N, CA, C and O atoms as a GROMACS GRO file, in nm:
protein
  380
    1UNK      N    1   1.682   0.108  -0.520
    1UNK     CA    2   1.654   0.169  -0.392
    1UNK      C    3   1.509   0.142  -0.354
    1UNK      O    4   1.418   0.160  -0.435
    2UNK      N    5   1.490   0.101  -0.232
    2UNK     CA    6   1.355   0.073  -0.183
    2UNK      C    7   1.288   0.202  -0.138
    2UNK      O    8   1.352   0.292  -0.084
    3UNK      N    9   1.160   0.209  -0.162
    3UNK     CA   10   1.080   0.327  -0.129
    3UNK      C   11   0.962   0.285  -0.042
    3UNK      O   12   0.912   0.173  -0.055
    4UNK      N   13   0.921   0.372   0.046
    4UNK     CA   14   0.807   0.345   0.133
    4UNK      C   15   0.680   0.401   0.070
    4UNK      O   16   0.679   0.515   0.022
    5UNK      N   17   0.573   0.321   0.069
    5UNK     CA   18   0.443   0.362   0.014
    5UNK      C   19   0.336   0.337   0.120
    5UNK      O   20   0.345   0.242   0.198
    6UNK      N   21   0.236   0.421   0.120
    6UNK     CA   22   0.116   0.399   0.200
    6UNK      C   23   0.004   0.365   0.102
    6UNK      O   24  -0.024   0.442   0.011
    7UNK      N   25  -0.058   0.250   0.120
    7UNK     CA   26  -0.165   0.203   0.031
    7UNK      C   27  -0.295   0.202   0.110
    7UNK      O   28  -0.305   0.140   0.215
    8UNK      N   29  -0.395   0.273   0.057
    8UNK     CA   30  -0.528   0.277   0.119
    8UNK      C   31  -0.630   0.233   0.016
    8UNK      O   32  -0.619   0.268  -0.102
    9UNK      N   33  -0.728   0.156   0.058
    9UNK     CA   34  -0.823   0.105  -0.039
    9UNK      C   35  -0.965   0.101   0.018
    9UNK      O   36  -0.986   0.101   0.140
   10UNK      N   37  -1.060   0.096  -0.073
   10UNK     CA   38  -1.202   0.074  -0.043
   10UNK      C   39  -1.252  -0.021  -0.150
   10UNK      O   40  -1.279   0.020  -0.263
   11UNK      N   41  -1.264  -0.148  -0.116
   11UNK     CA   42  -1.300  -0.252  -0.211
   11UNK      C   43  -1.442  -0.299  -0.178
   11UNK      O   44  -1.470  -0.341  -0.066
   12UNK      N   45  -1.530  -0.292  -0.275
   12UNK     CA   46  -1.672  -0.322  -0.253
   12UNK      C   47  -1.699  -0.470  -0.226
   12UNK      O   48  -1.777  -0.503  -0.137
   13UNK      N   49  -1.638  -0.557  -0.301
   13UNK     CA   50  -1.665  -0.701  -0.293
   13UNK      C   51  -1.575  -0.767  -0.188
   13UNK      O   52  -1.453  -0.751  -0.191
   14UNK      N   53  -1.635  -0.840  -0.096
   14UNK     CA   54  -1.560  -0.904   0.013
   14UNK      C   55  -1.454  -1.001  -0.041
   14UNK      O   56  -1.342  -1.004   0.010
   15UNK      N   57  -1.489  -1.080  -0.143
   15UNK     CA   58  -1.395  -1.176  -0.200
   15UNK      C   59  -1.275  -1.105  -0.263
   15UNK      O   60  -1.161  -1.146  -0.243
   16UNK      N   61  -1.300  -0.998  -0.339
   16UNK     CA   62  -1.191  -0.921  -0.401
   16UNK      C   63  -1.107  -0.854  -0.293
   16UNK      O   64  -0.984  -0.852  -0.301
   17UNK      N   65  -1.174  -0.800  -0.192
   17UNK     CA   66  -1.102  -0.732  -0.083
   17UNK      C   67  -1.007  -0.830  -0.014
   17UNK      O   68  -0.893  -0.796   0.017
   18UNK      N   69  -1.053  -0.952   0.011
   18UNK     CA   70  -0.969  -1.052   0.076
   18UNK      C   71  -0.847  -1.085  -0.010
   18UNK      O   72  -0.736  -1.094   0.042
   19UNK      N   73  -0.866  -1.103  -0.141
   19UNK     CA   74  -0.753  -1.133  -0.230
   19UNK      C   75  -0.653  -1.017  -0.231
   19UNK      O   76  -0.532  -1.040  -0.230
   20UNK      N   77  -0.704  -0.893  -0.234
   20UNK     CA   78  -0.615  -0.776  -0.235
   20UNK      C   79  -0.541  -0.765  -0.102
   20UNK      O   80  -0.422  -0.733  -0.100
   21UNK      N   81  -0.610  -0.790   0.009
   21UNK     CA   82  -0.544  -0.788   0.140
   21UNK      C   83  -0.431  -0.891   0.146
   21UNK      O   84  -0.322  -0.860   0.193
   22UNK      N   85  -0.457  -1.012   0.098
   22UNK     CA   86  -0.353  -1.117   0.097
   22UNK      C   87  -0.233  -1.073   0.014
   22UNK      O   88  -0.118  -1.093   0.055
   23UNK      N   89  -0.258  -1.013  -0.103
   23UNK     CA   90  -0.149  -0.967  -0.187
   23UNK      C   91  -0.069  -0.858  -0.116
   23UNK      O   92   0.054  -0.863  -0.114
   24UNK      N   93  -0.138  -0.761  -0.057
   24UNK     CA   94  -0.067  -0.653   0.011
   24UNK      C   95   0.013  -0.705   0.130
   24UNK      O   96   0.119  -0.651   0.161
   25UNK      N   97  -0.035  -0.808   0.197
   25UNK     CA   98   0.040  -0.869   0.307
   25UNK      C   99   0.173  -0.929   0.259
   25UNK      O  100   0.269  -0.936   0.336
   26UNK      N  101   0.178  -0.971   0.134
   26UNK     CA  102   0.303  -1.024   0.078
   26UNK      C  103   0.405  -0.913   0.056
   26UNK      O  104   0.526  -0.939   0.055
   27UNK      N  105   0.358  -0.790   0.039
   27UNK     CA  106   0.445  -0.677   0.007
   27UNK      C  107   0.470  -0.585   0.126
   27UNK      O  108   0.563  -0.504   0.122
   28UNK      N  109   0.389  -0.594   0.230
   28UNK     CA  110   0.406  -0.499   0.339
   28UNK      C  111   0.327  -0.536   0.463
   28UNK      O  112   0.286  -0.650   0.482
   29UNK      N  113   0.307  -0.436   0.547
   29UNK     CA  114   0.242  -0.455   0.676
   29UNK      C  115   0.114  -0.373   0.684
   29UNK      O  116   0.107  -0.261   0.635
   30UNK      N  117   0.013  -0.432   0.747
   30UNK     CA  118  -0.113  -0.362   0.768
   30UNK      C  119  -0.094  -0.261   0.882
   30UNK      O  120  -0.046  -0.295   0.990
   31UNK      N  121  -0.132  -0.135   0.855
   31UNK     CA  122  -0.127  -0.032   0.957
   31UNK      C  123  -0.263  -0.015   1.023
   31UNK      O  124  -0.273   0.004   1.144
   32UNK      N  125  -0.366  -0.022   0.943
   32UNK     CA  126  -0.505  -0.018   0.988
   32UNK      C  127  -0.584  -0.110   0.897
   32UNK      O  128  -0.528  -0.173   0.808
   33UNK      N  129  -0.716  -0.117   0.920
   33UNK     CA  130  -0.796  -0.215   0.846
   33UNK      C  131  -0.776  -0.208   0.695
   33UNK      O  132  -0.757  -0.312   0.631
   34UNK      N  133  -0.780  -0.091   0.637
   34UNK     CA  134  -0.766  -0.079   0.491
   34UNK      C  135  -0.646   0.006   0.450
   34UNK      O  136  -0.647   0.070   0.344
   35UNK      N  137  -0.544   0.006   0.534
   35UNK     CA  138  -0.422   0.084   0.505
   35UNK      C  139  -0.300  -0.004   0.529
   35UNK      O  140  -0.285  -0.067   0.634
   36UNK      N  141  -0.213  -0.007   0.430
   36UNK     CA  142  -0.090  -0.086   0.438
   36UNK      C  143   0.031   0.003   0.416
   36UNK      O  144   0.024   0.104   0.346
   37UNK      N  145   0.142  -0.037   0.476
   37UNK     CA  146   0.273   0.021   0.448
   37UNK      C  147   0.346  -0.081   0.361
   37UNK      O  148   0.360  -0.197   0.399
   38UNK      N  149   0.392  -0.037   0.246
   38UNK     CA  150   0.464  -0.124   0.154
   38UNK      C  151   0.602  -0.064   0.131
   38UNK      O  152   0.615   0.056   0.105
   39UNK      N  153   0.703  -0.145   0.140
   39UNK     CA  154   0.839  -0.101   0.110
   39UNK      C  155   0.885  -0.186  -0.007
   39UNK      O  156   0.893  -0.308   0.002
   40UNK      N  157   0.914  -0.118  -0.120
   40UNK     CA  158   0.940  -0.192  -0.242
   40UNK      C  159   1.041  -0.120  -0.331
   40UNK      O  160   1.056   0.002  -0.326
   41UNK      N  161   1.109  -0.199  -0.412
   41UNK     CA  162   1.193  -0.143  -0.517
   41UNK      C  163   1.100  -0.095  -0.629
   41UNK      O  164   0.982  -0.130  -0.630
   42UNK      N  165   1.150  -0.015  -0.722
   42UNK     CA  166   1.066   0.026  -0.835
   42UNK      C  167   1.007  -0.094  -0.911
   42UNK      O  168   0.891  -0.090  -0.951
   43UNK      N  169   1.085  -0.199  -0.930
   43UNK     CA  170   1.035  -0.317  -1.001
   43UNK      C  171   0.925  -0.386  -0.922
   43UNK      O  172   0.824  -0.428  -0.979
   44UNK      N  173   0.941  -0.398  -0.792
   44UNK     CA  174   0.839  -0.458  -0.707
   44UNK      C  175   0.712  -0.373  -0.708
   44UNK      O  176   0.601  -0.427  -0.711
   45UNK      N  177   0.728  -0.242  -0.704
   45UNK     CA  178   0.613  -0.152  -0.704
   45UNK      C  179   0.534  -0.166  -0.834
   45UNK      O  180   0.411  -0.168  -0.832
   46UNK      N  181   0.604  -0.175  -0.946
   46UNK     CA  182   0.536  -0.191  -1.075
   46UNK      C  183   0.463  -0.325  -1.081
   46UNK      O  184   0.351  -0.333  -1.132
   47UNK      N  185   0.527  -0.431  -1.030
   47UNK     CA  186   0.463  -0.563  -1.029
   47UNK      C  187   0.338  -0.561  -0.941
   47UNK      O  188   0.235  -0.615  -0.980
   48UNK      N  189   0.347  -0.499  -0.824
   48UNK     CA  190   0.232  -0.488  -0.735
   48UNK      C  191   0.120  -0.408  -0.802
   48UNK      O  192   0.004  -0.448  -0.796
   49UNK      N  193   0.155  -0.298  -0.862
   49UNK     CA  194   0.055  -0.215  -0.930
   49UNK      C  195  -0.016  -0.295  -1.040
   49UNK      O  196  -0.138  -0.286  -1.055
   50UNK      N  197   0.059  -0.370  -1.117
   50UNK     CA  198   0.003  -0.451  -1.226
   50UNK      C  199  -0.092  -0.558  -1.170
   50UNK      O  200  -0.200  -0.579  -1.224
   51UNK      N  201  -0.050  -0.626  -1.062
   51UNK     CA  202  -0.134  -0.729  -1.001
   51UNK      C  203  -0.262  -0.669  -0.944
   51UNK      O  204  -0.371  -0.724  -0.962
   52UNK      N  205  -0.250  -0.556  -0.876
   52UNK     CA  206  -0.367  -0.492  -0.818
   52UNK      C  207  -0.466  -0.448  -0.925
   52UNK      O  208  -0.587  -0.464  -0.911
   53UNK      N  209  -0.413  -0.393  -1.032
   53UNK     CA  210  -0.500  -0.347  -1.141
   53UNK      C  211  -0.581  -0.463  -1.198
   53UNK      O  212  -0.698  -0.446  -1.232
   54UNK      N  213  -0.519  -0.581  -1.208
   54UNK     CA  214  -0.588  -0.697  -1.260
   54UNK      C  215  -0.693  -0.753  -1.164
   54UNK      O  216  -0.782  -0.826  -1.207
   55UNK      N  217  -0.683  -0.721  -1.036
   55UNK     CA  218  -0.776  -0.773  -0.937
   55UNK      C  219  -0.896  -0.680  -0.912
   55UNK      O  220  -0.999  -0.724  -0.862
   56UNK      N  221  -0.881  -0.554  -0.946
   56UNK     CA  222  -0.981  -0.455  -0.908
   56UNK      C  223  -1.092  -0.437  -1.010
   56UNK      O  224  -1.076  -0.463  -1.128
   57UNK      N  225  -1.205  -0.391  -0.960
   57UNK     CA  226  -1.315  -0.345  -1.045
   57UNK      C  227  -1.312  -0.193  -1.040
   57UNK      O  228  -1.347  -0.134  -0.938
   58UNK      N  229  -1.270  -0.131  -1.147
   58UNK     CA  230  -1.250   0.014  -1.146
   58UNK      C  231  -1.381   0.092  -1.135
   58UNK      O  232  -1.379   0.212  -1.109
   59UNK      N  233  -1.494   0.026  -1.154
   59UNK     CA  234  -1.623   0.094  -1.140
   59UNK      C  235  -1.668   0.105  -0.995
   59UNK      O  236  -1.740   0.198  -0.959
   60UNK      N  237  -1.626   0.010  -0.910
   60UNK     CA  238  -1.674   0.012  -0.772
   60UNK      C  239  -1.565   0.017  -0.666
   60UNK      O  240  -1.594   0.044  -0.550
   61UNK      N  241  -1.440  -0.008  -0.704
   61UNK     CA  242  -1.330  -0.011  -0.608
   61UNK      C  243  -1.244   0.114  -0.620
   61UNK      O  244  -1.240   0.181  -0.723
   62UNK      N  245  -1.175   0.144  -0.510
   62UNK     CA  246  -1.079   0.255  -0.510
   62UNK      C  247  -0.953   0.210  -0.437
   62UNK      O  248  -0.962   0.143  -0.334
   63UNK      N  249  -0.839   0.245  -0.489
   63UNK     CA  250  -0.713   0.215  -0.425
   63UNK      C  251  -0.617   0.329  -0.457
   63UNK      O  252  -0.598   0.365  -0.573
   64UNK      N  253  -0.558   0.384  -0.352
   64UNK     CA  254  -0.459   0.491  -0.369
   64UNK      C  255  -0.329   0.448  -0.303
   64UNK      O  256  -0.329   0.386  -0.197
   65UNK      N  257  -0.220   0.483  -0.367
   65UNK     CA  258  -0.088   0.455  -0.311
   65UNK      C  259  -0.010   0.585  -0.311
   65UNK      O  260   0.004   0.652  -0.414
   66UNK      N  261   0.042   0.620  -0.194
   66UNK     CA  262   0.116   0.745  -0.178
   66UNK      C  263   0.261   0.714  -0.147
   66UNK      O  264   0.291   0.636  -0.056
   67UNK      N  265   0.351   0.774  -0.221
   67UNK     CA  266   0.493   0.760  -0.193
   67UNK      C  267   0.524   0.847  -0.073
   67UNK      O  268   0.491   0.966  -0.070
   68UNK      N  269   0.588   0.789   0.025
   68UNK     CA  270   0.624   0.862   0.146
   68UNK      C  271   0.772   0.896   0.140
   68UNK      O  272   0.857   0.807   0.136
   69UNK      N  273   0.802   1.024   0.139
   69UNK     CA  274   0.942   1.066   0.132
   69UNK      C  275   1.014   1.028   0.261
   69UNK      O  276   0.951   1.002   0.363
   70UNK      N  277   1.144   1.024   0.253
   70UNK     CA  278   1.224   0.992   0.371
   70UNK      C  279   1.199   1.096   0.481
   70UNK      O  280   1.190   1.062   0.599
   71UNK      N  281   1.188   1.222   0.439
   71UNK     CA  282   1.161   1.329   0.537
   71UNK      C  283   1.028   1.305   0.607
   71UNK      O  284   1.019   1.315   0.729
   72UNK      N  285   0.923   1.274   0.530
   72UNK     CA  286   0.791   1.252   0.588
   72UNK      C  287   0.792   1.132   0.684
   72UNK      O  288   0.733   1.138   0.792
   73UNK      N  289   0.859   1.025   0.645
   73UNK     CA  290   0.866   0.907   0.730
   73UNK      C  291   0.940   0.938   0.860
   73UNK      O  292   0.900   0.892   0.967
   74UNK      N  293   1.047   1.015   0.850
   74UNK     CA  294   1.126   1.048   0.969
   74UNK      C  295   1.056   1.148   1.060
   74UNK      O  296   1.089   1.156   1.178
   75UNK      N  297   0.962   1.225   1.007
   75UNK     CA  298   0.894   1.327   1.085
   75UNK      C  299   0.748   1.293   1.116
   75UNK      O  300   0.674   1.378   1.164
   76UNK      N  301   0.708   1.172   1.089
   76UNK     CA  302   0.572   1.129   1.118
   76UNK      C  303   0.553   1.118   1.269
   76UNK      O  304   0.645   1.081   1.342
   77UNK      N  305   0.434   1.150   1.314
   77UNK     CA  306   0.399   1.135   1.454
   77UNK      C  307   0.318   1.005   1.466
   77UNK      O  308   0.208   0.994   1.413
   78UNK      N  309   0.374   0.908   1.536
   78UNK     CA  310   0.311   0.778   1.553
   78UNK      C  311   0.270   0.763   1.698
   78UNK      O  312   0.352   0.780   1.789
   79UNK      N  313   0.144   0.731   1.720
   79UNK     CA  314   0.093   0.718   1.857
   79UNK      C  315   0.040   0.577   1.879
   79UNK      O  316   0.010   0.506   1.783
   80UNK      N  317   0.027   0.538   2.003
   80UNK     CA  318  -0.026   0.406   2.034
   80UNK      C  319   0.070   0.298   1.988
   80UNK      O  320   0.190   0.306   2.011
   81UNK      N  321   0.015   0.198   1.922
   81UNK     CA  322   0.097   0.087   1.877
   81UNK      C  323   0.146   0.106   1.734
   81UNK      O  324   0.200   0.014   1.674
   82UNK      N  325   0.127   0.226   1.680
   82UNK     CA  326   0.172   0.254   1.544
   82UNK      C  327   0.324   0.251   1.538
   82UNK      O  328   0.392   0.300   1.628
   83UNK      N  329   0.375   0.194   1.431
   83UNK     CA  330   0.520   0.189   1.411
   83UNK      C  331   0.549   0.164   1.265
   83UNK      O  332   0.480   0.086   1.199
   84UNK      N  333   0.651   0.230   1.214
   84UNK     CA  334   0.696   0.205   1.077
   84UNK      C  335   0.777   0.079   1.076
   84UNK      O  336   0.837   0.039   1.176
   85UNK      N  337   0.778   0.016   0.960
   85UNK     CA  338   0.869  -0.096   0.939
   85UNK      C  339   1.011  -0.041   0.948
   85UNK      O  340   1.034   0.076   0.919
   86UNK      N  341   1.105  -0.123   0.985
   86UNK     CA  342   1.243  -0.077   1.000
   86UNK      C  343   1.317  -0.074   0.866
   86UNK      O  344   1.431  -0.027   0.861
   87UNK      N  345   1.255  -0.122   0.759
   87UNK     CA  346   1.322  -0.126   0.629
   87UNK      C  347   1.290  -0.002   0.548
   87UNK      O  348   1.182   0.054   0.563
   88UNK      N  349   1.380   0.045   0.462
   88UNK     CA  350   1.355   0.144   0.356
   88UNK      C  351   1.481   0.204   0.303
   88UNK      O  352   1.601   0.194   0.332
   89UNK      N  353   1.410   0.270   0.214
   89UNK     CA  354   1.450   0.402   0.181
   89UNK      C  355   1.322   0.462   0.111
   89UNK      O  356   1.323   0.578   0.069
   90UNK      N  357   0.671   1.037  -0.614
   90UNK     CA  358   0.552   1.015  -0.689
   90UNK      C  359   0.447   0.928  -0.624
   90UNK      O  360   0.499   0.852  -0.541
   91UNK      N  361   0.354   0.917  -0.632
   91UNK     CA  362   0.246   0.830  -0.586
   91UNK      C  363   0.170   0.776  -0.706
   91UNK      O  364   0.180   0.830  -0.816
   92UNK      N  365   0.094   0.669  -0.686
   92UNK     CA  366   0.018   0.611  -0.795
   92UNK      C  367  -0.122   0.577  -0.749
   92UNK      O  368  -0.146   0.554  -0.630
   93UNK      N  369  -0.211   0.573  -0.840
   93UNK     CA  370  -0.352   0.548  -0.810
   93UNK      C  371  -0.408   0.453  -0.915
   93UNK      O  372  -0.378   0.467  -1.034
   94UNK      N  373  -0.488   0.357  -0.871
   94UNK     CA  374  -0.555   0.267  -0.963
   94UNK      C  375  -0.703   0.294  -0.948
   94UNK      O  376  -0.758   0.290  -0.838
   95UNK      N  377  -0.766   0.320  -1.060
   95UNK     CA  378  -0.910   0.343  -1.052
   95UNK      C  379  -0.959   0.429  -1.164
   95UNK      O  380  -1.079   0.458  -1.171
   0.00000   0.00000   0.00000
């Protein structure tokens, strides 16, 4: 079953930030500059988490991933050009 995640990050190094952005683009959609929506199976989520951990500097970078429940996704208030991806169905933190 696929789950929706919100990934937010603060990466100090521009080169690392670019690599992490490219990786997150493979798994989801950018909602704002440092916030992505990722829809993934548990196996995909674990693979993404493992890849991100290998790319980050835990002393200077921060990355949080929040699992968004179906209820929260269905009751979110989206304004402007904000929109959820049409795909889906705990949270994790690296740092």
